[in-house]
N, CA, C and O atoms as a GROMACS GRO file, in nm:
protein
  416
    1MET      N    1   0.112   0.660   1.236
    1MET     CA    2   0.246   0.690   1.196
    1MET      C    3   0.170   0.634   0.998
    1MET      O    4   0.090   0.561   0.940
    2ARG      N    5   0.285   0.749   0.979
    2ARG     CA    6   0.190   0.750   0.854
    2ARG      C    7   0.311   0.720   0.755
    2ARG      O    8   0.417   0.781   0.770
    3SER      N    9   0.294   0.617   0.645
    3SER     CA   10   0.409   0.602   0.537
    3SER      C   11   0.426   0.718   0.419
    3SER      O   12   0.328   0.733   0.346
    4TYR      N   13   0.551   0.806   0.394
    4TYR     CA   14   0.498   0.896   0.275
    4TYR      C   15   0.560   0.874   0.177
    4TYR      O   16   0.682   0.867   0.190
    5ILE      N   17   0.511   0.858   0.068
    5ILE     CA   18   0.566   0.885  -0.076
    5ILE      C   19   0.574   0.970  -0.161
    5ILE      O   20   0.486   1.054  -0.179
    6LYS      N   21   0.676   0.965  -0.225
    6LYS     CA   22   0.724   1.094  -0.383
    6LYS      C   23   0.709   1.055  -0.508
    6LYS      O   24   0.794   0.992  -0.570
    7LEU      N   25   0.617   1.085  -0.546
    7LEU     CA   26   0.614   0.997  -0.677
    7LEU      C   27   0.748   1.079  -0.821
    7LEU      O   28   0.745   1.191  -0.873
    8TYR      N   29   0.840   0.972  -0.840
    8TYR     CA   30   0.933   1.074  -0.985
    8TYR      C   31   0.830   1.044  -1.065
    8TYR      O   32   0.745   0.971  -1.014
    9GLY      N   33   0.802   1.100  -1.242
    9GLY     CA   34   0.704   1.076  -1.327
    9GLY      C   35   0.839   0.965  -1.434
    9GLY      O   36   0.958   0.934  -1.431
   10PRO      N   37   0.758   0.951  -1.487
   10PRO     CA   38   0.672   0.992  -1.559
   10PRO      C   39   0.540   1.069  -1.681
   10PRO      O   40   0.526   1.142  -1.779
   11SER      N   41   0.449   0.960  -1.554
   11SER     CA   42   0.334   0.980  -1.551
   11SER      C   43   0.254   0.959  -1.342
   11SER      O   44   0.216   0.865  -1.272
   12ILE      N   45   0.265   1.094  -1.330
   12ILE     CA   46   0.245   1.068  -1.223
   12ILE      C   47   0.122   1.063  -1.173
   12ILE      O   48   0.094   1.004  -1.068
   13GLU      N   49  -0.021   1.173  -1.304
   13GLU     CA   50  -0.149   1.083  -1.226
   13GLU      C   51  -0.124   0.989  -1.287
   13GLU      O   52  -0.206   1.019  -1.374
   14ARG      N   53  -0.062   0.849  -1.341
   14ARG     CA   54  -0.133   0.672  -1.324
   14ARG      C   55  -0.090   0.580  -1.168
   14ARG      O   56  -0.146   0.486  -1.111
   15GLY      N   57   0.045   0.665  -1.131
   15GLY     CA   58   0.104   0.600  -1.042
   15GLY      C   59  -0.047   0.678  -0.891
   15GLY      O   60  -0.118   0.637  -0.799
   16LEU      N   61  -0.014   0.800  -0.960
   16LEU     CA   62  -0.136   0.830  -0.809
   16LEU      C   63  -0.242   0.763  -0.852
   16LEU      O   64  -0.306   0.749  -0.748
   17ARG      N   65  -0.314   0.703  -0.952
   17ARG     CA   66  -0.462   0.626  -0.925
   17ARG      C   67  -0.382   0.493  -0.931
   17ARG      O   68  -0.427   0.460  -0.821
   18ALA      N   69  -0.282   0.362  -0.972
   18ALA     CA   70  -0.202   0.284  -0.877
   18ALA      C   71  -0.210   0.234  -0.771
   18ALA      O   72  -0.230   0.114  -0.752
   19LEU      N   73  -0.182   0.378  -0.625
   19LEU     CA   74  -0.202   0.356  -0.535
   19LEU      C   75  -0.289   0.374  -0.481
   19LEU      O   76  -0.286   0.342  -0.362
   20ASP      N   77  -0.382   0.417  -0.523
   20ASP     CA   78  -0.560   0.411  -0.540
   20ASP      C   79  -0.652   0.304  -0.552
   20ASP      O   80  -0.763   0.309  -0.499
   21SER      N   81  -0.615   0.212  -0.614
   21SER     CA   82  -0.555   0.112  -0.643
   21SER      C   83  -0.581  -0.005  -0.493
   21SER      O   84  -0.663  -0.066  -0.424
   22LEU      N   85  -0.414   0.034  -0.522
   22LEU     CA   86  -0.344  -0.064  -0.417
   22LEU      C   87  -0.446  -0.057  -0.336
   22LEU      O   88  -0.508  -0.161  -0.314
   23MET      N   89  -0.486   0.063  -0.277
   23MET     CA   90  -0.568   0.131  -0.131
   23MET      C   91  -0.692   0.004  -0.078
   23MET      O   92  -0.706  -0.079   0.012
   24GLU      N   93  -0.762   0.051  -0.195
   24GLU     CA   94  -0.867  -0.068  -0.203
   24GLU      C   95  -0.871  -0.117  -0.223
   24GLU      O   96  -0.984  -0.154  -0.254
   25ARG      N   97  -0.755  -0.211  -0.245
   25ARG     CA   98  -0.728  -0.387  -0.250
   25ARG      C   99  -0.711  -0.447  -0.134
   25ARG      O  100  -0.731  -0.566  -0.106
   26LEU      N  101  -0.682  -0.381  -0.081
   26LEU     CA  102  -0.635  -0.423   0.101
   26LEU      C  103  -0.618  -0.368   0.146
   26LEU      O  104  -0.516  -0.328   0.200
   27ASP      N  105  -0.832  -0.308   0.138
   27ASP     CA  106  -0.916  -0.231   0.192
   27ASP      C  107  -0.953  -0.418   0.236
   27ASP      O  108  -0.968  -0.460   0.351
   28ARG      N  109  -0.957  -0.482   0.140
   28ARG     CA  110  -1.100  -0.611   0.170
   28ARG      C  111  -1.064  -0.672   0.284
   28ARG      O  112  -0.966  -0.645   0.354
   29SER      N  113  -1.137  -0.748   0.301
   29SER     CA  114  -1.187  -0.791   0.424
   29SER      C  115  -1.279  -0.883   0.406
   29SER      O  116  -1.392  -0.858   0.363
   30PHE      N  117  -1.222  -1.039   0.450
   30PHE     CA  118  -1.321  -1.110   0.482
   30PHE      C  119  -1.365  -1.197   0.598
   30PHE      O  120  -1.273  -1.217   0.676
   31GLU      N  121  -1.505  -1.266   0.638
   31GLU     CA  122  -1.558  -1.292   0.811
   31GLU      C  123  -1.463  -1.376   0.870
   31GLU      O  124  -1.430  -1.356   0.986
   32TYR      N  125  -1.388  -1.520   0.767
   32TYR     CA  126  -1.436  -1.633   0.807
   32TYR      C  127  -1.252  -1.535   0.972
   32TYR      O  128  -1.219  -1.624   1.050
   33GLY      N  129  -1.234  -1.503   0.978
   33GLY     CA  130  -1.071  -1.508   1.034
   33GLY      C  131  -0.968  -1.550   0.952
   33GLY      O  132  -0.970  -1.581   0.833
   34ASP      N  133  -0.853  -1.546   1.056
   34ASP     CA  134  -0.691  -1.589   1.009
   34ASP      C  135  -0.691  -1.700   0.869
   34ASP      O  136  -0.636  -1.693   0.759
   35ILE      N  137  -0.780  -1.801   0.934
   35ILE     CA  138  -0.743  -1.899   0.830
   35ILE      C  139  -0.764  -1.830   0.700
   35ILE      O  140  -0.675  -1.779   0.631
   36VAL      N  141  -0.859  -1.833   0.681
   36VAL     CA  142  -0.955  -1.816   0.535
   36VAL      C  143  -0.882  -1.702   0.430
   36VAL      O  144  -0.870  -1.694   0.308
   37ALA      N  145  -0.830  -1.599   0.574
   37ALA     CA  146  -0.711  -1.535   0.434
   37ALA      C  147  -0.602  -1.604   0.438
   37ALA      O  148  -0.597  -1.616   0.316
   38HIS      N  149  -0.500  -1.667   0.478
   38HIS     CA  150  -0.444  -1.694   0.450
   38HIS      C  151  -0.410  -1.816   0.352
   38HIS      O  152  -0.318  -1.852   0.279
   39ILE      N  153  -0.573  -1.873   0.402
   39ILE     CA  154  -0.544  -1.973   0.229
   39ILE      C  155  -0.620  -1.866   0.093
   39ILE      O  156  -0.569  -1.903  -0.013
   40ILE      N  157  -0.692  -1.784   0.074
   40ILE     CA  158  -0.693  -1.661  -0.002
   40ILE      C  159  -0.540  -1.594  -0.072
   40ILE      O  160  -0.504  -1.590  -0.190
   41SER      N  161  -0.476  -1.548   0.048
   41SER     CA  162  -0.323  -1.533  -0.013
   41SER      C  163  -0.247  -1.599  -0.028
   41SER      O  164  -0.133  -1.570  -0.062
   42VAL      N  165  -0.322  -1.777   0.007
   42VAL     CA  166  -0.169  -1.864  -0.036
   42VAL      C  167  -0.229  -1.855  -0.213
   42VAL      O  168  -0.154  -1.797  -0.292
   43VAL      N  169  -0.377  -1.921  -0.271
   43VAL     CA  170  -0.456  -1.895  -0.391
   43VAL      C  171  -0.412  -1.803  -0.435
   43VAL      O  172  -0.326  -1.839  -0.516
   44GLU      N  173  -0.417  -1.708  -0.430
   44GLU     CA  174  -0.476  -1.562  -0.505
   44GLU      C  175  -0.361  -1.471  -0.385
   44GLU      O  176  -0.397  -1.428  -0.276
   45PRO      N  177  -0.198  -1.459  -0.454
   45PRO     CA  178  -0.093  -1.389  -0.391
   45PRO      C  179  -0.136  -1.206  -0.442
   45PRO      O  180  -0.088  -1.188  -0.554
   46SER      N  181  -0.166  -1.151  -0.420
   46SER     CA  182  -0.173  -1.024  -0.544
   46SER      C  183  -0.235  -0.951  -0.455
   46SER      O  184  -0.217  -0.830  -0.444
   47ILE      N  185  -0.351  -1.053  -0.349
   47ILE     CA  186  -0.425  -1.055  -0.244
   47ILE      C  187  -0.373  -1.003  -0.050
   47ILE      O  188  -0.350  -1.080   0.042
   48ASP      N  189  -0.370  -0.905  -0.049
   48ASP     CA  190  -0.229  -0.963   0.048
   48ASP      C  191  -0.301  -0.887   0.215
   48ASP      O  192  -0.290  -0.774   0.263
   49LEU      N  193  -0.384  -1.031   0.271
   49LEU     CA  194  -0.505  -0.931   0.367
   49LEU      C  195  -0.403  -0.954   0.514
   49LEU      O  196  -0.446  -0.960   0.629
   50LYS      N  197  -0.286  -0.962   0.478
   50LYS     CA  198  -0.206  -0.972   0.644
   50LYS      C  199  -0.206  -0.783   0.630
   50LYS      O  200  -0.264  -0.714   0.714
   51THR      N  201  -0.122  -0.716   0.496
   51THR     CA  202  -0.097  -0.577   0.510
   51THR      C  203  -0.233  -0.500   0.500
   51THR      O  204  -0.221  -0.377   0.493
   52GLY      N  205  -0.314  -0.531   0.498
   52GLY     CA  206  -0.447  -0.415   0.484
   52GLY      C  207  -0.504  -0.401   0.608
   52GLY      O  208  -0.532  -0.295   0.662
   53LYS      N  209  -0.526  -0.549   0.667
   53LYS     CA  210  -0.564  -0.564   0.870
   53LYS      C  211  -0.428  -0.430   0.883
   53LYS      O  212  -0.520  -0.412   0.963
   54HIS      N  213  -0.319  -0.329   0.888
   54HIS     CA  214  -0.249  -0.311   1.006
   54HIS      C  215  -0.238  -0.125   0.856
   54HIS      O  216  -0.162  -0.027   0.853
   55VAL      N  217  -0.354  -0.169   0.769
   55VAL     CA  218  -0.268   0.013   0.653
   55VAL      C  219  -0.470   0.026   0.737
   55VAL      O  220  -0.562  -0.054   0.753
   56GLY      N  221  -0.446   0.190   0.771
   56GLY     CA  222  -0.573   0.276   0.758
   56GLY      C  223  -0.632   0.300   0.607
   56GLY      O  224  -0.706   0.224   0.544
   57LYS      N  225  -0.573   0.437   0.563
   57LYS     CA  226  -0.654   0.454   0.430
   57LYS      C  227  -0.558   0.544   0.374
   57LYS      O  228  -0.502   0.632   0.440
   58GLY      N  229  -0.539   0.524   0.258
   58GLY     CA  230  -0.468   0.663   0.177
   58GLY      C  231  -0.495   0.770   0.090
   58GLY      O  232  -0.608   0.797   0.048
   59ARG      N  233  -0.371   0.844   0.056
   59ARG     CA  234  -0.478   1.012   0.021
   59ARG      C  235  -0.382   1.097  -0.065
   59ARG      O  236  -0.263   1.128  -0.055
   60VAL      N  237  -0.484   1.122  -0.155
   60VAL     CA  238  -0.310   1.218  -0.274
   60VAL      C  239  -0.355   1.346  -0.149
   60VAL      O  240  -0.461   1.378  -0.095
   61GLU      N  241  -0.186   1.402  -0.141
   61GLU     CA  242  -0.144   1.486  -0.059
   61GLU      C  243  -0.087   1.565  -0.129
   61GLU      O  244  -0.024   1.523  -0.226
   62ILE      N  245  -0.095   1.734  -0.094
   62ILE     CA  246  -0.088   1.843  -0.187
   62ILE      C  247   0.078   1.859  -0.102
   62ILE      O  248   0.097   1.819   0.013
   63GLY      N  249   0.152   1.907  -0.166
   63GLY     CA  250   0.282   1.967  -0.078
   63GLY      C  251   0.402   1.839  -0.142
   63GLY      O  252   0.395   1.783  -0.251
   64GLU      N  253   0.490   1.824  -0.053
   64GLU     CA  254   0.603   1.755  -0.040
   64GLU      C  255   0.660   1.592  -0.067
   64GLU      O  256   0.755   1.518  -0.088
   65TYR      N  257   0.544   1.602  -0.049
   65TYR     CA  258   0.497   1.408  -0.038
   65TYR      C  259   0.334   1.480  -0.147
   65TYR      O  260   0.261   1.579  -0.151
   66ASP      N  261   0.358   1.325  -0.227
   66ASP     CA  262   0.258   1.313  -0.340
   66ASP      C  263   0.111   1.212  -0.205
   66ASP      O  264  -0.009   1.227  -0.182
   67TYR      N  265   0.190   1.144  -0.169
   67TYR     CA  266   0.029   1.044  -0.212
   67TYR      C  267   0.079   0.939   0.058
   67TYR      O  268   0.180   0.879   0.094
   68VAL      N  269  -0.013   0.965   0.122
   68VAL     CA  270   0.021   1.032   0.217
   68VAL      C  271  -0.061   0.810   0.290
   68VAL      O  272  -0.181   0.809   0.319
   69ILE      N  273  -0.013   0.725   0.300
   69ILE     CA  274  -0.087   0.590   0.383
   69ILE      C  275  -0.046   0.621   0.549
   69ILE      O  276   0.040   0.629   0.637
   70GLU      N  277  -0.167   0.630   0.513
   70GLU     CA  278  -0.173   0.563   0.741
   70GLU      C  279  -0.188   0.418   0.772
   70GLU      O  280  -0.253   0.329   0.718
   71TRP      N  281  -0.083   0.418   0.909
   71TRP     CA  282  -0.156   0.290   0.967
   71TRP      C  283  -0.217   0.291   1.077
   71TRP      O  284  -0.198   0.366   1.172
   72LYS      N  285  -0.315   0.180   1.062
   72LYS     CA  286  -0.406   0.207   1.240
   72LYS      C  287  -0.279   0.205   1.370
   72LYS      O  288  -0.282   0.271   1.474
   73GLN      N  289  -0.187   0.122   1.332
   73GLN     CA  290  -0.108   0.068   1.422
   73GLN      C  291   0.055   0.069   1.425
   73GLN      O  292   0.092   0.056   1.308
   74ARG      N  293   0.128   0.076   1.483
   74ARG     CA  294   0.260   0.125   1.480
   74ARG      C  295   0.340  -0.010   1.404
   74ARG      O  296   0.371  -0.105   1.475
   75PRO      N  297   0.372  -0.012   1.246
   75PRO     CA  298   0.461  -0.144   1.157
   75PRO      C  299   0.500  -0.143   1.193
   75PRO      O  300   0.519  -0.041   1.259
   76THR      N  301   0.569  -0.244   1.208
   76THR     CA  302   0.717  -0.294   1.231
   76THR      C  303   0.807  -0.282   1.116
   76THR      O  304   0.789  -0.182   1.048
   77LYS      N  305   0.882  -0.347   1.086
   77LYS     CA  306   1.011  -0.331   1.025
   77LYS      C  307   0.940  -0.424   0.819
   77LYS      O  308   0.935  -0.375   0.706
   78GLU      N  309   0.903  -0.565   0.874
   78GLU     CA  310   0.772  -0.672   0.818
   78GLU      C  311   0.711  -0.541   0.718
   78GLU      O  312   0.720  -0.504   0.601
   79GLN      N  313   0.653  -0.503   0.830
   79GLN     CA  314   0.537  -0.488   0.760
   79GLN      C  315   0.546  -0.341   0.637
   79GLN      O  316   0.491  -0.306   0.533
   80ILE      N  317   0.626  -0.303   0.708
   80ILE     CA  318   0.664  -0.216   0.544
   80ILE      C  319   0.682  -0.263   0.469
   80ILE      O  320   0.613  -0.249   0.368
   81PHE      N  321   0.798  -0.356   0.473
   81PHE     CA  322   0.834  -0.420   0.349
   81PHE      C  323   0.775  -0.428   0.295
   81PHE      O  324   0.778  -0.382   0.180
   82ALA      N  325   0.606  -0.542   0.389
   82ALA     CA  326   0.559  -0.600   0.296
   82ALA      C  327   0.480  -0.518   0.197
   82ALA      O  328   0.441  -0.561   0.088
   83LEU      N  329   0.457  -0.371   0.256
   83LEU     CA  330   0.386  -0.261   0.180
   83LEU      C  331   0.443  -0.130   0.069
   83LEU      O  332   0.397  -0.035   0.004
   84ILE      N  333   0.589  -0.207   0.103
   84ILE     CA  334   0.749  -0.176  -0.054
   84ILE      C  335   0.639  -0.304  -0.136
   84ILE      O  336   0.571  -0.312  -0.239
   85ARG      N  337   0.664  -0.369  -0.046
   85ARG     CA  338   0.683  -0.499  -0.232
   85ARG      C  339   0.516  -0.485  -0.311
   85ARG      O  340   0.495  -0.507  -0.430
   86ARG      N  341   0.399  -0.437  -0.192
   86ARG     CA  342   0.297  -0.414  -0.255
   86ARG      C  343   0.317  -0.295  -0.398
   86ARG      O  344   0.257  -0.292  -0.505
   87ILE      N  345   0.448  -0.191  -0.334
   87ILE     CA  346   0.410  -0.038  -0.380
   87ILE      C  347   0.451  -0.094  -0.510
   87ILE      O  348   0.381  -0.097  -0.611
   88ASP      N  349   0.627  -0.159  -0.492
   88ASP     CA  350   0.680  -0.209  -0.663
   88ASP      C  351   0.567  -0.247  -0.712
   88ASP      O  352   0.518  -0.150  -0.770
   89GLU      N  353   0.485  -0.360  -0.721
   89GLU     CA  354   0.351  -0.425  -0.823
   89GLU      C  355   0.270  -0.337  -0.852
   89GLU      O  356   0.244  -0.317  -0.971
   90ALA      N  357   0.192  -0.239  -0.723
   90ALA     CA  358   0.158  -0.115  -0.829
   90ALA      C  359   0.132  -0.038  -0.907
   90ALA      O  360   0.033   0.004  -0.966
   91LEU      N  361   0.355  -0.002  -0.894
   91LEU     CA  362   0.384   0.103  -0.909
   91LEU      C  363   0.435   0.048  -1.059
   91LEU      O  364   0.440   0.133  -1.147
   92LEU      N  365   0.478  -0.106  -1.099
   92LEU     CA  366   0.548  -0.143  -1.218
   92LEU      C  367   0.488  -0.125  -1.336
   92LEU      O  368   0.577  -0.139  -1.420
   93TYR      N  369   0.347  -0.092  -1.412
   93TYR     CA  370   0.338  -0.063  -1.566
   93TYR      C  371   0.315   0.140  -1.551
   93TYR      O  372   0.268   0.211  -1.640
   94THR      N  373   0.338   0.162  -1.488
   94THR     CA  374   0.356   0.306  -1.459
   94THR      C  375   0.446   0.379  -1.545
   94THR      O  376   0.444   0.414  -1.663
   95GLY      N  377   0.534   0.393  -1.433
   95GLY     CA  378   0.668   0.416  -1.501
   95GLY      C  379   0.716   0.518  -1.446
   95GLY      O  380   0.804   0.593  -1.488
   96CYS      N  381   0.655   0.520  -1.345
   96CYS     CA  382   0.675   0.603  -1.130
   96CYS      C  383   0.750   0.546  -1.102
   96CYS      O  384   0.748   0.423  -1.106
   97ARG      N  385   0.834   0.609  -1.066
   97ARG     CA  386   0.965   0.608  -0.936
   97ARG      C  387   0.893   0.616  -0.841
   97ARG      O  388   0.781   0.667  -0.841
   98TYR      N  389   0.985   0.535  -0.694
   98TYR     CA  390   0.901   0.652  -0.580
   98TYR      C  391   0.984   0.698  -0.455
   98TYR      O  392   1.100   0.659  -0.469
   99SER      N  393   0.965   0.767  -0.340
   99SER     CA  394   1.077   0.773  -0.250
   99SER      C  395   1.015   0.724  -0.174
   99SER      O  396   0.914   0.719  -0.244
  100ILE      N  397   0.963   0.648  -0.018
  100ILE     CA  398   0.954   0.611   0.099
  100ILE      C  399   0.952   0.733   0.240
  100ILE      O  400   1.063   0.776   0.269
  101VAL      N  401   0.874   0.768   0.296
  101VAL     CA  402   0.978   0.747   0.443
  101VAL      C  403   0.861   0.725   0.525
  101VAL      O  404   0.754   0.773   0.486
  102THR      N  405   0.865   0.646   0.651
  102THR     CA  406   0.724   0.644   0.766
  102THR      C  407   0.778   0.706   0.837
  102THR      O  408   0.892   0.753   0.836
  103LYS      N  409   0.717   0.709   0.891
  103LYS     CA  410   0.725   0.864   1.068
  103LYS      C  411   0.600   0.909   1.096
  103LYS      O  412   0.515   0.938   1.011
  104GLU      N  413   0.587   0.914   1.227
  104GLU     CA  414   0.481   0.980   1.324
  104GLU      C  415   0.495   1.118   1.292
  104GLU      O  416   0.427   1.203   1.350
   0.00000   0.00000   0.00000
C-alpha cells in the first residue's frame, strides 16, 4: 500500500524537503528491540520507531501527487493516524498544507 500526499503552497519545495527529512528520521533503527524503542520514544517523543518499522520509503512523485510513502505491510488505522501526526509535525513550519490518500 502507499500513502499519496498532495502539497499546497506557498513553499512546496520546503514541504518536500521536510517530508524527506521525516522519512530519514523514521528510518532510524536500534538493534536492541522493542523495549529500547519504547524507552527512546518516551525520552525523545520526536523519534517514532513504531511507525518507522511499518513505513518503507518515501519519494518525490511527478504527477497528480507530490510525495509517495510506501508501506511495508498493510497499515492499520492507528498506523495511518500516527503517520499523519508525523506529517503534521514535519510540515508545521513550512507553510504547506496537504491532503493524503492511502490506497493500494
